[in-house]
C-alpha positions as a printed NumPy array, in Angstrom:
array([[ 19.676,  13.835,   1.411],
       [ 20.638,  15.5  ,  -1.871],
       [ 24.26 ,  15.742,  -2.832],
       [ 25.893,  19.097,  -3.353],
       [ 26.574,  20.515,  -6.794],
       [ 30.11 ,  19.119,  -6.595],
       [ 30.716,  16.001,  -8.673],
       [ 30.604,  12.781,  -6.615],
       [ 34.197,  12.209,  -7.701],
       [ 35.439,  14.88 ,  -5.28 ],
       [ 35.758,  14.821,  -1.517],
       [ 34.746,  17.494,   1.   ],
       [ 37.744,  19.66 ,   0.35 ],
       [ 37.201,  19.693,  -3.402],
       [ 39.969,  17.178,  -4.064],
       [ 39.401,  13.762,  -5.572],
       [ 37.857,  10.962,  -3.535],
       [ 40.18 ,   8.51 ,  -1.882],
       [ 39.563,   5.445,  -4.076],
       [ 40.374,   2.101,  -2.537],
       [ 39.854,  -1.538,  -3.259],
       [ 37.454,  -3.7  ,  -1.312],
       [ 37.953,  -7.349,  -0.679],
       [ 35.48 , -10.177,  -1.034],
       [ 37.242, -12.637,   1.356],
       [ 36.196, -16.249,   0.909],
       [ 38.617, -17.83 ,   3.39 ],
       [ 37.851, -16.473,   6.831],
       [ 41.083, -17.898,   8.215],
       [ 43.169, -15.478,   6.17 ],
       [ 41.825, -12.523,   8.138],
       [ 42.804, -11.77 ,  11.761],
       [ 40.199, -13.037,  14.192],
       [ 37.996, -10.372,  15.736],
       [ 37.432, -10.33 ,  19.44 ],
       [ 33.749,  -9.649,  18.793],
       [ 32.301, -11.562,  15.806],
       [ 29.859, -10.082,  13.358],
       [ 26.254, -10.342,  14.64 ],
       [ 24.036, -12.987,  13.004],
       [ 21.945, -12.12 ,   9.972],
       [ 18.749, -12.483,  12.02 ],
       [ 19.643,  -9.469,  14.13 ],
       [ 16.814,  -6.997,  14.699],
       [ 16.311,  -4.489,  11.877],
       [ 17.169,  -0.852,  12.004],
       [ 14.72 ,   1.383,  13.933],
       [ 13.795,   3.013,  10.594],
       [ 12.486,   0.   ,   8.602],
       [ 10.194,   1.772,   6.162],
       [ 12.561,   4.378,   4.787],
       [ 13.437,   4.392,   1.092],
       [ 16.601,   2.728,  -0.082],
       [ 19.316,   4.939,  -1.556],
       [ 19.773,   4.964,  -5.305],
       [ 22.295,   2.526,  -6.653],
       [ 24.215,   4.771,  -9.029],
       [ 25.749,   8.144,  -8.549],
       [ 24.126,  10.925, -10.458],
       [ 20.582,   9.718,  -9.797],
       [ 18.399,  12.319,  -8.072],
       [ 17.421,  11.549,  -4.49 ],
       [ 14.042,   9.92 ,  -3.992],
       [ 11.155,  12.223,  -3.293],
       [  9.502,  11.952,   0.096],
       [  7.273,   8.896,   0.234],
       [  8.675,   7.55 ,  -3.065],
       [ 11.192,   4.783,  -2.175],
       [ 13.862,   4.048,  -4.75 ],
       [ 15.28 ,   0.644,  -3.791],
       [ 18.798,  -0.332,  -4.772],
       [ 18.5  ,  -3.203,  -7.251],
       [ 20.419,  -6.237,  -6.104],
       [ 22.877,  -7.4  ,  -8.773],
       [ 21.54 , -10.453, -10.566],
       [ 23.513, -13.628, -11.184],
       [ 26.611, -12.888, -13.222],
       [ 26.156,  -9.113, -12.973],
       [ 29.032,  -6.912, -11.864],
       [ 27.976,  -5.15 ,  -8.631],
       [ 28.176,  -1.394,  -8.26 ],
       [ 31.438,  -0.354,  -6.555],
       [ 30.46 ,   0.528,  -2.972],
       [ 30.984,   4.038,  -1.662],
       [ 31.884,   4.51 ,   2.013],
       [ 31.245,   7.752,   3.878],
       [ 33.791,   7.994,   6.705],
       [ 32.911,  10.388,   9.527],
       [ 35.874,  11.033,  11.847],
       [ 36.687,  14.042,  13.972],
       [ 40.347,  14.304,  12.87 ],
       [ 40.896,  12.788,   9.422],
       [ 44.281,  11.09 ,   9.17 ],
       [ 44.862,  10.864,  12.937],
       [ 43.549,   7.307,  13.204],
       [ 43.915,   4.241,  11.005],
       [ 44.167,   5.055,   7.335],
       [ 40.881,   3.629,   6.102],
       [ 41.5  ,   4.396,   2.443],
       [ 45.035,   3.033,   2.668],
       [ 43.825,  -0.189,   4.292],
       [ 41.254,  -0.779,   1.609],
       [ 43.77 ,  -0.068,  -1.142],
       [ 46.212,  -2.575,   0.315],
       [ 43.481,  -5.221,   0.56 ],
       [ 42.996,  -5.164,  -3.217],
       [ 39.858,  -5.268,  -5.318],
       [ 36.832,  -7.468,  -4.885],
       [ 36.078, -10.58 ,  -6.917],
       [ 34.605,  -8.472,  -9.749],
       [ 37.38 ,  -5.886,  -9.595],
       [ 35.185,  -3.349,  -7.854],
       [ 36.905,  -0.901,  -5.52 ],
       [ 35.405,   0.696,  -2.448],
       [ 35.44 ,   4.462,  -2.765],
       [ 35.879,   6.586,   0.351],
       [ 34.581,  10.039,   1.222],
       [ 35.651,  11.707,   4.445],
       [ 33.675,  14.119,   6.625],
       [ 34.973,  15.835,   9.767],
       [ 31.582,  16.431,  11.387],
       [ 27.893,  15.709,  10.95 ],
       [ 27.209,  18.918,   9.052],
       [ 29.789,  17.984,   6.449],
       [ 28.538,  14.4  ,   6.385],
       [ 25.019,  15.559,   5.615],
       [ 26.353,  17.513,   2.652],
       [ 28.336,  14.545,   1.319],
       [ 25.582,  11.963,   1.776],
       [ 24.68 ,  11.567,  -1.883],
       [ 22.445,   8.855,  -3.31 ],
       [ 25.502,   6.833,  -4.348],
       [ 26.702,   6.291,  -0.763],
       [ 26.129,   2.709,   0.358],
       [ 27.643,   2.58 ,   3.84 ],
       [ 28.621,   4.995,   6.616],
       [ 31.519,   4.381,   8.988],
       [ 31.122,   6.581,  12.068],
       [ 33.894,   7.211,  14.559],
       [ 32.025,   7.328,  17.872],
       [ 34.406,  10.011,  19.108],
       [ 32.708,  12.453,  16.716],
       [ 30.695,  14.867,  18.87 ],
       [ 26.973,  15.316,  18.321],
       [ 27.148,  18.921,  17.09 ],
       [ 24.256,  21.345,  16.68 ],
       [ 23.262,  19.883,  13.338],
       [ 23.315,  16.432,  14.843],
       [ 21.149,  17.53 ,  17.743],
       [ 18.635,  18.943,  15.3  ],
       [ 18.634,  15.716,  13.289],
       [ 18.14 ,  13.656,  16.433],
       [ 15.113,  15.593,  17.655],
       [ 12.946,  12.563,  16.942],
       [ 15.068,  10.333,  19.203],
       [ 13.903,   9.17 ,  22.608],
       [ 14.428,  11.541,  25.561],
       [ 18.018,  11.728,  26.627],
       [ 19.435,  10.139,  23.487],
       [ 20.628,  13.364,  21.868],
       [ 22.975,  14.13 ,  24.784],
       [ 24.556,  10.695,  25.433],
       [ 27.7  ,   9.096,  24.027],
       [ 25.771,   7.902,  20.994],
       [ 24.344,  11.307,  20.077],
       [ 26.286,  11.33 ,  16.796],
       [ 25.003,   7.833,  15.943],
       [ 21.398,   8.837,  16.601],
       [ 21.907,  11.823,  14.32 ],
       [ 23.394,   9.656,  11.55 ],
       [ 20.522,   7.144,  11.789],
       [ 18.036,   9.991,  11.503],
       [ 19.967,  11.534,   8.61 ],
       [ 20.423,   8.254,   6.688],
       [ 17.688,   5.817,   7.737],
       [ 18.155,   3.546,   4.704],
       [ 21.954,   3.337,   4.737],
       [ 24.113,   0.693,   6.357],
       [ 25.995,   2.103,   9.36 ],
       [ 29.193,   0.805,  10.984],
       [ 30.765,   2.276,  14.108],
       [ 34.457,   2.617,  14.951],
       [ 35.687,   2.751,  18.534],
       [ 38.486,   1.741,  20.882],
       [ 38.889,  -1.851,  21.982],
       [ 37.939,  -1.08 ,  25.587],
       [ 34.547,   0.363,  24.54 ],
       [ 32.854,  -3.031,  24.122],
       [ 29.656,  -2.057,  25.947],
       [ 29.318,   1.176,  24.005],
       [ 29.882,  -0.673,  20.725],
       [ 27.242,  -3.28 ,  21.565],
       [ 24.82 ,  -0.497,  22.472],
       [ 25.474,   1.104,  19.082],
       [ 24.326,  -2.094,  17.362],
       [ 21.275,  -2.261,  19.601],
       [ 20.087,   1.209,  18.567],
       [ 20.51 ,   0.605,  14.832],
       [ 24.089,   0.174,  13.593],
       [ 24.776,  -2.943,  11.523],
       [ 28.096,  -3.739,  13.211],
       [ 31.03 ,  -2.25 ,  15.131],
       [ 34.783,  -2.288,  14.537],
       [ 37.782,  -1.782,  16.842],
       [ 40.598,   0.48 ,  15.698],
       [ 43.386,  -1.775,  16.976],
       [ 42.039,  -4.882,  15.218],
       [ 41.241,  -3.225,  11.91 ],
       [ 42.786,  -4.165,   8.595],
       [ 41.702,  -3.909,   4.982],
       [ 40.255,  -7.409,   4.696],
       [ 38.146,  -7.119,   7.847],
       [ 36.944,  -3.648,   6.856],
       [ 36.068,  -4.608,   3.285],
       [ 34.165,  -7.655,   4.449],
       [ 32.321,  -5.663,   7.156],
       [ 31.261,  -2.981,   4.669],
       [ 29.816,  -5.496,   2.213],
       [ 28.172,  -7.464,   5.001],
       [ 26.563,  -4.332,   6.443],
       [ 25.2  ,  -3.229,   3.049],
       [ 23.653,  -6.623,   2.309],
       [ 22.266,  -6.966,   5.814],
       [ 20.646,  -3.541,   5.609],
       [ 19.059,  -4.539,   2.294],
       [ 17.752,  -7.723,   3.903],
       [ 16.391,  -5.83 ,   6.925],
       [ 14.532,  -3.348,   4.734],
       [ 13.169,  -6.088,   2.482],
       [ 11.946,  -8.038,   5.509],
       [ 10.324,  -4.911,   6.94 ],
       [  8.526,  -4.247,   3.665],
       [  7.37 ,  -7.865,   3.497],
       [  6.037,  -7.708,   7.055],
       [  4.213,  -4.457,   6.337],
       [  2.749,  -5.969,   3.158],
       [  1.469,  -8.985,   5.064],
       [ -0.105,  -6.788,   7.723],
       [ -1.821,  -4.709,   5.026],
       [ -3.09 ,  -7.875,   3.355],
       [ -4.53 ,  -9.117,   6.65 ],
       [ -6.205,  -5.782,   7.282],
       [ -7.555,  -5.711,   3.737],
       [ -8.996,  -9.196,   4.202],
       [-10.778,  -8.095,   7.374],
       [-12.173,  -5.016,   5.658],
       [-13.237,  -7.025,   2.608],
       [-15.163,  -9.448,   4.779],
       [-17.025,  -6.436,   6.148],
       [-17.689,  -4.98 ,   2.696],
       [-18.784,  -8.246,   1.076],
       [-20.769, -10.196,   3.665],
       [-22.608, -13.523,   3.521],
       [-26.243, -12.857,   2.623],
       [-29.059, -13.874,   4.977],
       [-31.573, -15.377,   2.555],
       [-32.497, -18.732,   4.088],
       [-36.096, -19.615,   3.273],
       [-36.563, -16.881,   0.686],
       [-36.521, -19.123,  -2.385],
       [-34.411, -16.52 ,  -4.193],
       [-31.113, -17.16 ,  -5.929],
       [-28.149, -14.906,  -5.131],
       [-24.864, -14.154,  -6.856],
       [-22.349, -11.344,  -6.37 ],
       [-19.194, -10.029,  -8.002],
       [-16.61 ,  -7.501,  -6.852],
       [-13.579,  -6.168,  -8.743],
       [-11.248,  -3.438,  -7.489],
       [-10.493,  -0.682,  -9.967],
       [ -7.158,   0.407, -11.373],
       [ -6.968,   4.188, -10.712],
       [ -5.284,   6.326, -13.334],
       [ -1.625,   7.045, -12.457],
       [ -0.552,  10.484, -11.387],
       [  1.746,  12.467, -13.65 ],
       [  4.916,  10.483, -14.134],
       [  3.639,   7.694, -11.889],
       [  2.555,   4.126, -12.414],
       [ -0.909,   2.77 , -11.779],
       [ -1.104,   0.106,  -9.1  ],
       [ -4.148,  -2.005,  -8.407],
       [ -6.15 ,  -0.783,  -5.433],
       [ -6.724,  -3.582,  -2.946],
       [ -9.799,  -1.947,  -1.478],
       [-12.444,   0.47 ,  -2.587],
       [-15.608,   1.909,  -1.105],
       [-18.178,  -0.379,  -2.811],
       [-20.339,  -2.525,  -0.542],
       [-23.551,  -4.543,  -0.604],
       [-25.777,  -6.686,   1.597],
       [-28.943,  -8.789,   1.416],
       [-31.082,  -9.94 ,   4.358],
       [-34.483, -11.558,   4.886],
       [-36.491, -10.208,   7.81 ],
       [-38.895, -12.271,   9.972],
       [-41.923, -11.012,   8.   ],
       [-40.582, -12.792,   4.89 ],
       [-39.53 ,  -9.644,   3.016],
       [-36.112,  -9.565,   1.36 ],
       [-34.069,  -6.36 ,   1.559],
       [-31.137,  -5.74 ,  -0.787],
       [-28.705,  -2.847,  -0.783],
       [-25.657,  -1.721,  -2.752],
       [-23.579,   1.399,  -2.11 ],
       [-20.459,   3.265,  -3.086],
       [-18.361,   5.592,  -0.938],
       [-16.543,   8.166,  -3.068],
       [-12.808,   7.618,  -3.316],
       [-10.462,   4.652,  -2.846],
       [ -8.408,   3.379,   0.038],
       [ -8.671,   2.042,   3.588],
       [-10.569,   5.053,   4.965],
       [-13.266,   4.732,   2.304],
       [-13.391,   0.962,   2.743],
       [-13.756,   1.324,   6.52 ],
       [-16.599,   3.807,   6.05 ],
       [-18.257,   1.404,   3.621],
       [-18.04 ,  -1.35 ,   6.237],
       [-19.64 ,   0.922,   8.832],
       [-22.503,   1.847,   6.508],
       [-23.054,  -1.765,   5.498],
       [-23.183,  -2.988,   9.107],
       [-25.415,  -0.091,  10.102],
       [-27.79 ,  -0.89 ,   7.205],
       [-28.071,  -4.543,   8.245],
       [-28.652,  -3.694,  11.905],
       [-31.266,  -1.032,  11.126],
       [-33.019,  -3.256,   8.592],
       [-33.255,  -6.158,  11.011],
       [-34.565,  -3.693,  13.602],
       [-37.428,  -2.815,  11.274],
       [-36.351,   0.481,   9.662],
       [-36.924,   0.847,   5.922],
       [-36.953,   3.463,   3.194],
       [-36.623,   7.149,   3.919],
       [-36.198,   6.711,   7.675],
       [-33.448,   4.156,   7.149],
       [-31.548,   6.335,   4.668],
       [-31.831,   9.4  ,   6.909],
       [-30.3  ,   7.432,   9.769],
       [-27.498,   6.171,   7.535],
       [-26.775,   9.751,   6.509],
       [-26.301,  10.626,  10.179],
       [-23.873,   7.706,  10.519],
       [-21.902,   8.898,   7.504],
       [-21.774,  12.516,   8.678],
       [-20.374,  11.45 ,  12.044],
       [-17.892,   8.87 ,  10.77 ],
       [-16.409,  10.428,   7.627],
       [-12.947,  11.982,   7.842],
       [-13.823,  14.833,   5.468],
       [-17.002,  16.84 ,   4.98 ],
       [-16.768,  16.357,   1.215],
       [-17.068,  12.562,   1.41 ],
       [-20.443,  11.169,   0.347],
       [-21.935,   7.795,  -0.52 ],
       [-24.485,   6.687,  -3.088],
       [-26.903,   3.884,  -2.257],
       [-29.717,   1.828,  -3.741],
       [-32.083,  -0.198,  -1.561],
       [-34.78 ,  -2.595,  -2.713],
       [-37.432,  -4.023,  -0.375],
       [-38.99 ,  -7.128,  -1.97 ],
       [-42.394,  -8.213,  -0.694],
       [-42.809, -11.655,   0.958],
       [-44.497, -13.008,  -2.187],
       [-41.532, -11.69 ,  -4.274],
       [-43.877, -10.116,  -6.86 ],
       [-43.336,  -6.423,  -6.077],
       [-40.729,  -4.195,  -4.507],
       [-40.116,  -0.739,  -3.11 ],
       [-37.145,   1.081,  -4.633],
       [-35.121,   3.875,  -2.979],
       [-32.278,   5.649,  -4.776],
       [-29.775,   7.947,  -3.075],
       [-27.746,   9.315,  -5.986],
       [-27.233,   5.76 ,  -7.272],
       [-27.934,   4.292, -10.728],
       [-31.194,   2.349, -10.965],
       [-31.123,  -1.485, -11.011],
       [-32.145,  -3.457, -14.057],
       [-34.707,  -6.258, -14.155],
       [-35.177,  -8.993, -16.734],
       [-38.006, -11.487, -17.136],
       [-37.91 , -14.769, -19.084],
       [-38.238, -14.089, -22.796],
       [-37.992, -10.316, -22.376],
       [-35.294,  -7.686, -22.702],
       [-33.711,  -6.209, -19.574],
       [-35.027,  -2.818, -18.511],
       [-34.113,  -0.191, -15.95 ],
       [-36.309,   0.361, -12.931],
       [-37.669,   3.923, -12.631],
       [-35.178,   6.479, -11.335],
       [-37.   ,   9.796, -11.793],
       [-37.868,  10.117,  -8.094],
       [-34.446,   9.337,  -6.69 ],
       [-32.976,  11.506,  -3.93 ],
       [-29.446,  12.902,  -3.392],
       [-26.414,  10.897,  -2.3  ],
       [-25.939,  10.474,   1.431],
       [-23.913,  13.255,   2.973],
       [-24.685,  15.975,   0.424],
       [-27.85 ,  17.694,   1.689],
       [-29.028,  17.936,   5.291],
       [-32.651,  16.9  ,   5.906],
       [-32.853,  15.286,   2.451],
       [-35.73 ,  12.947,   1.573],
       [-35.783,   9.767,  -0.485],
       [-39.219,   8.866,  -1.896],
       [-40.356,   5.288,  -2.415],
       [-40.961,   4.024,  -5.944],
       [-43.219,   0.981,  -6.241],
       [-42.278,  -1.543,  -8.953],
       [-43.955,  -4.725, -10.157],
       [-41.61 ,  -7.657, -10.637],
       [-43.938, -10.476, -11.667],
       [-43.734, -14.204, -11.09 ],
       [-40.195, -14.834, -12.431],
       [-37.421, -12.286, -12.733],
       [-33.746, -11.435, -12.321],
       [-32.819,  -8.194, -10.528],
       [-29.317,  -6.78 , -10.914],
       [-27.901,  -4.05 ,  -8.653],
       [-24.513,  -2.53 ,  -9.52 ],
       [-22.197,   0.383,  -8.803],
       [-21.283,   3.052, -11.34 ],
       [-17.864,   1.554, -12.006],
       [-19.586,  -0.863, -14.369],
       [-21.109,   1.826, -16.587],
       [-18.388,   4.498, -16.505],
       [-15.888,   2.567, -18.621],
       [-15.287,   3.745, -22.181],
       [-16.459,   1.907, -25.288],
       [-13.44 ,   2.58 , -27.466],
       [-10.593,   5.045, -28.002],
       [-12.969,   8.032, -27.885],
       [-14.685,   9.671, -24.92 ],
       [-17.978,   7.785, -25.144],
       [-18.828,   5.745, -22.044],
       [-20.807,   2.541, -21.735],
       [-23.632,   4.124, -19.736],
       [-26.831,   2.458, -18.616],
       [-28.174,   1.931, -22.138],
       [-24.939,   0.255, -23.178],
       [-25.09 ,  -1.941, -20.096],
       [-28.668,  -2.999, -20.959],
       [-27.493,  -4.087, -24.399],
       [-24.462,  -5.866, -22.952],
       [-26.505,  -7.768, -20.331],
       [-29.186,  -8.574, -22.901],
       [-26.583, -10.239, -25.099],
       [-25.331, -12.325, -22.176],
       [-28.875, -13.413, -21.336],
       [-29.404, -14.432, -24.971],
       [-26.411, -16.716, -24.595],
       [-28.098, -18.387, -21.646],
       [-25.846, -16.949, -18.927],
       [-27.166, -16.378, -15.445],
       [-26.036, -16.004, -11.84 ],
       [-22.304, -15.705, -11.334],
       [-21.583, -16.281, -15.016],
       [-23.811, -13.357, -15.961],
       [-22.131, -10.948, -13.523],
       [-18.585, -11.984, -14.368],
       [-19.42 , -11.857, -18.076],
       [-20.774,  -8.304, -17.724],
       [-17.623,  -7.122, -15.93 ],
       [-15.352,  -8.905, -18.418],
       [-17.081,  -7.405, -21.453],
       [-17.115,  -3.916, -19.9  ],
       [-13.393,  -4.24 , -19.309],
       [-12.812,  -5.379, -22.899],
       [-14.793,  -2.427, -24.281],
       [-12.741,  -0.128, -22.044],
       [ -9.524,  -1.473, -23.543],
       [ -8.213,  -2.612, -20.177],
       [ -8.904,  -2.452, -16.464],
       [-11.767,  -0.263, -15.311],
       [-10.604,   2.722, -13.283],
       [-13.344,   2.477, -10.661],
       [-14.333,  -0.391,  -8.398],
       [-17.191,  -2.57 ,  -9.579],
       [-19.655,  -4.35 ,  -7.326],
       [-22.752,  -6.119,  -8.583],
       [-25.303,  -8.49 ,  -7.092],
       [-28.043, -10.535,  -8.72 ],
       [-31.27 , -11.767,  -7.157],
       [-33.458, -14.047,  -9.214],
       [-36.786, -15.792,  -8.772],
       [-37.071, -18.73 , -11.152],
       [-40.39 , -19.611, -12.726],
       [-42.576, -22.097, -10.911],
       [-42.134, -23.278,  -7.34 ],
       [-38.628, -22.972,  -5.943],
       [-37.079, -23.877,  -2.618],
       [-34.541, -21.984,  -0.579],
       [-31.121, -21.782,  -2.053],
       [-28.356, -19.209,  -1.757],
       [-25.182, -18.968,  -3.802],
       [-22.34 , -16.48 ,  -3.729],
       [-19.4  , -15.827,  -6.049]])
């Protein structure tokens, strides 16, 4: 929540903050024993694990929604930022003097002093909750006022009206801050319940002193950091597992046994351009997909496609189209009828009417000497024969991308391959990179020259595909912005047995 226009050096009444010293106690025996010890570090995380961390220093603007700004943990030898405590108590000064206790306890090991701000209700606390606040100490006697009820709307039924209504409101107001609760010694059950719903610890008024309070504040801040870090790590692992499942669907094992054709494939995620003021991060998944199968009649069918956009939704749609293509192909559908059916799948599964997919399918005859080519808004493959230069297959009769035009048609183009050849299918990410600091792009002609040079060096299979992607990236001056998928089918000269390979 943004701080008010008042300088962070002033409290709610306009006067200066109550500065106090915190204590980094190393000898636990010097502090009075608590009737209820601090919970273990493995305690369950706060109910709001994915919220952004507050900024470390005062004066920093609050993080925008969806843009976490984690507090950097002080490195070895670094002087930590002096913690700031927001105290919320109904009648300031009527209970234990928090600021006075902390002042009497002295400074921490680095001389840092815990600063204290005091709020009399939740409305005032919301106003004082600047990005430099590290911990909140809530007196559970504070009533859940109207502002608190509004903040706690997202709580479970009945929570906003119970004894912990103020705590629920604070957790909703400050999901990334450490929270301590303060209560009477006879409210043990209520205090334990406060920890269960999200507080880091609880304190009793009658057992409170500066050393215990200073230690509890620092413990709560570090534990909250650990909880949030663990939550982010868990979420990252879950995303990685989901990405792996989607990638297996996008990049399947080809079914080529008995075909006598060689196979290689390459996939590289793009690095989308950053938004204004942002930083580019590598996309784990894109919408590029491919597949190759051999049907019982001996024909080999290859396909490569590209769903517009990046992200899990596009990747999931690519998986659906890839699986649908394999199932329909094995069921005997080819060409225009197959593409029309895939368009129906896309129209029913896409999350937005503007999403489309390009696709190229090649149906190679059982003798591997000729093929039928179908293009749906996709760049044409290239073919190379021993001793010759690579050339593009015809693309004049291609049809529109899937999902653009209802009742579209995709005509067949017959091509002669010959007795020995290499056929390369690719997505447009390979040819849309730039060739220098200007605006000129590699394009299909540039790709032909690039691949021709690699063939002259004797590269083939996986080495050829990876070399093409590497050189396109070098010409671009860095990572390509779009995903790149490419597959290579080759028929060597002379008799050849079955053999599949995959990068």
